[in-house]
N, C-alpha and C positions, 0 to 999 in steps of 0.2 A: 451498607448500602442505604445511598442515596437517590430518592426521585425529586425531580426539578422539573421547573419549565427553563427552556434554554432555547436562543436563537444559534440555529446551526450553522450561520455566515460565523458563527464565532470559534468554530471547532474544527473548520476545514481550510485547507491551504489556500484554496481559491476565493473563499470568502463568499462562497455562496449559502443560501437555503434561510428558510422560513424559521417559526416556533414550533418545536416540539414541547408539548406540555408534558411527555409520559420520558422522562432522558434519565437514564438510569446509571448510576455510577457505583459499583463495586470493587471494593477494597481488600475484602475478605472471602474466601472460599465458603465459608460456613452460611454468608449469605444466599448462596444461591438455594437454600432450603427455605428462604424466607418468599422466594420467587413466587409471584402471583401464577395462579394454573391460566389466567388469561394468556400470558406470553408463550411463544410458539416461532420456530422458525420462518411462519407466514408474514409476522406483523410485527417483526422485530429485527431491527437494524445492528451490526454489530459492529461499530466503531473504535479505529486506531488512533492513529496520530490527525488523520483526515486526509491524506494525500490520494490523489486517484479517485479524488468521489465527487461527486457536485450535486449537493441536492436541490432539489425545486423549490423556487422562490415563495411558493405556496406554505402556509400551515403543512407540516408533516404530522398526517394524521397516528403513526403508528407508536412502536416504543422503538428506542434508540439506546444502546445499550455499551456502555464504554468500560474497559476494566481498568484498575489501579494498581497493579502488580512491576512494580519497578526495581526488582530485586535482578542481582545477578549473585549465583555463588559458585566456586569453584569446588567442582567434587573431588574424590580421593584419587582419582588416575591423573588427576593433573592437566589433562588435556582436553577434559569433560567438563560443562556449565549444565547450570542450573538457571534459564532464563525466564524471567517475567514476561509475560504478554504486552506491557505496556514500555518496556525498553525501549528507549530510543536508539536506532540503527547507529549512530553515528559515536553515541554513547558505548555500544558493544564493542565497535571496532577500534575505538581509543582502549577499550577494557581488556581486550586481547592484544593489543600491542604490548600493553603493559604486563602482560601475563607471558611475552614472548611465544605467540600464538599465531600461527600463520591460516590463511585461507578467510579471511575476514577483513582483508583491507580493502575490496569492495562497498561495504555497507556505508562505508564512510560521509559518501555523498547521497545517499538514499533517504529522503526525509519520511521515512516513517515510523511504525514501529515495528517490534520482530514477530508480534500477532500476525499484522496483516501481511508482513511478508513472509509468514509461513504459509497464508493462505493462497497468495498468488505466486509462490514459490518465487521471491525476486530474485533479480540477478542485475549484473552486471559486467564487462570485458571479461565474458567465457567463463563466469559463476554464477553457481545459484545454492542459495540458501538451503536448496532440500538435499545437498549434497551433504551437509553435516549433522541433519536431520538424525536422532536416536529413538527419539520419543516426545511424543505431545501430550500434555494434559490438558482434557479440553472437558466443557461442559454441554451436555445434549440437551439442546432447548425443547425437543419434542420428546424425548424419554424420561427428560428431567433428572438425570442422574449424572455424576462426574465419571469420565472414562480414561482411559489410555490407548494411542495409538501408535504403531510403531511405523518407522518409514515405508515399508514393505505395504502396508495396508492402506497407506497415504498415496501410495503411486504417483510420485510426481513426473510430471511431464512439465514441457516450456510452458512457465507463466501460469502452471495449473495444478491444482491436488484434489485428490477424490477423497470424499467423506469428512470431508468439512465444511459442508453448506450449511449446516444445520448445527453448528456446533460454536461455542465460544472459547477460544482458545486460552487457558489461564497461564500455564509453563511448558516450558520444552527443555529437552535435554538434546545439547547442543555437542559435537565433537570437532575439534579442531587440530590439528599438527603442530608440533613444535618447530619453531623458526627461527632463523639469526636475526635477532631486533634491527640490525642494520639494515637487512635485505626485507624485514616487514615495514622500517618506515619510508626506504625508498618506491617501493610500491605503492604505498598511500600515498605520498607526494607527487608521484608520477598519472594515479588516476587522479588525484585533485587535481593536477594543471590539465588533464584532458579534458574533464567536464566542466571548466569555467571557462577554457578555451571553446569548448562545442557547444553550451546549453547555458542558455537564459537561467538569470536570478532566480533564485526560488520564489521569491513572492509574488502572490498570485497567478501561481502556476500550479500545477498538479504532477509533474514529473510526464513521462512520457503519455501520450495520448491513444495510440495506436500500438500495438504489438507488431517485433518483427517476426521473421521467418524463414526457415534455413534459406528461402528464394529470392526474399527483398529485403531490405530495408525502409521500413513506412516512411521515414523521413526524406530518402531519397525520391520516392515514388511523388511525395506530396510538391515536393522542390521542382521535379521535373516536370509537373502537371502545370507551374506556374502560378503556386497558391505562396510561396511565401512572403510573409507581411498582407496577405488577403485579411479582411477582417468584416466582421458583423457587428454594427453597434460597438462596443467598447472592447470586442474581444478578436484579438488578431494569433494567426498564426507567425511563430517568430521568426523573425527575418535572419537569427544567430543559429535556430535547429528547429526544421520543418516539423518536427514531431513533438514539437511543446508549442503549448496555446498560451497567451499571455492575455488575462483578464484586466484592463485599469480597475480604479477604484471605484464604487457604484455599479458595475456591470451587473447584467443580469442572467442568472443560469441559464436561461432559455437562450440567451444569444450564442454562449457557447454550443449550447444542443444543436441548434440552427447550424452552428460553423461546421460542428463535429460532421451532422449529415452533407453540408455544401461538399465537403472535403473527400467524403467517400463515393459520394456519387460521381467528383469530376475525375478519380481517379480509376473507380470503375469503368467508366465511358472511353479512357485515356488508355487503359490497360487490362479490362476486364479481370481485374482483383477486385475482391471485396474486404477492406481491412476491417481487422477485427478489435475492439475498442478495447484499451488498458483501464482507461477510468469505466466508474460507473456512473450512470445516471438514477438518483432515487427519487422517488414521488411523481406527480405526473406533469408531462412536459407536451405541450399541445402545440 
């Protein structure tokens, strides 16, 4: 376990955030027994790869905890894996391809960790990671103990999970289907082409800003409201895909926050729909 001072702009894809003097990195499960009693779910933010996160520009006074569990172990069944929480999703997708396992092709273009993906039930192209979960191994920040949760107790729904909000995910058992290697490669290639054609490059954005629903696509509503390309200071709605917001180098988190609020207000005025944020704003935004 290591505690250090870290500028949070260096650990998020948007490059936003002030100094955090209590940045904790854990690379050994045994280290949880040494965690301070002061740490709990109300004062600690669990960080993955930093996508879909915007820290405020000011100093962050709480604790930020990041795990460093980058292992992937193939289990005896041959189609089940034990995956560490900090495994990068594109790396997991490529590993599944090597093992001729299908169902993880959609992970190739998601710039996050498996821990973050499990908390928000990440998905794309009709797939969701929650459908692959057998069991999650996690540390309860309030009870100060390691527990296991099965998929039923997590009760996944669209971009949501239950019983994980006060937990640090350590690892998960995931199950996939055996597949045809050529079909897996074709699907990965197809998803990659769609993503490159429809979405801006990953630098200085954090993925989809708003959640879609069964009734609407957020990007379509934003585009029809005439906000494609609209900007506040150095943050703008992407001209390529309206549900992606692009921050220029040196932009402020507050500008992103104001742009998100403006877009929500304008879409609500036009359609009577209050968009729900997929991005998380952490800290004080005034």
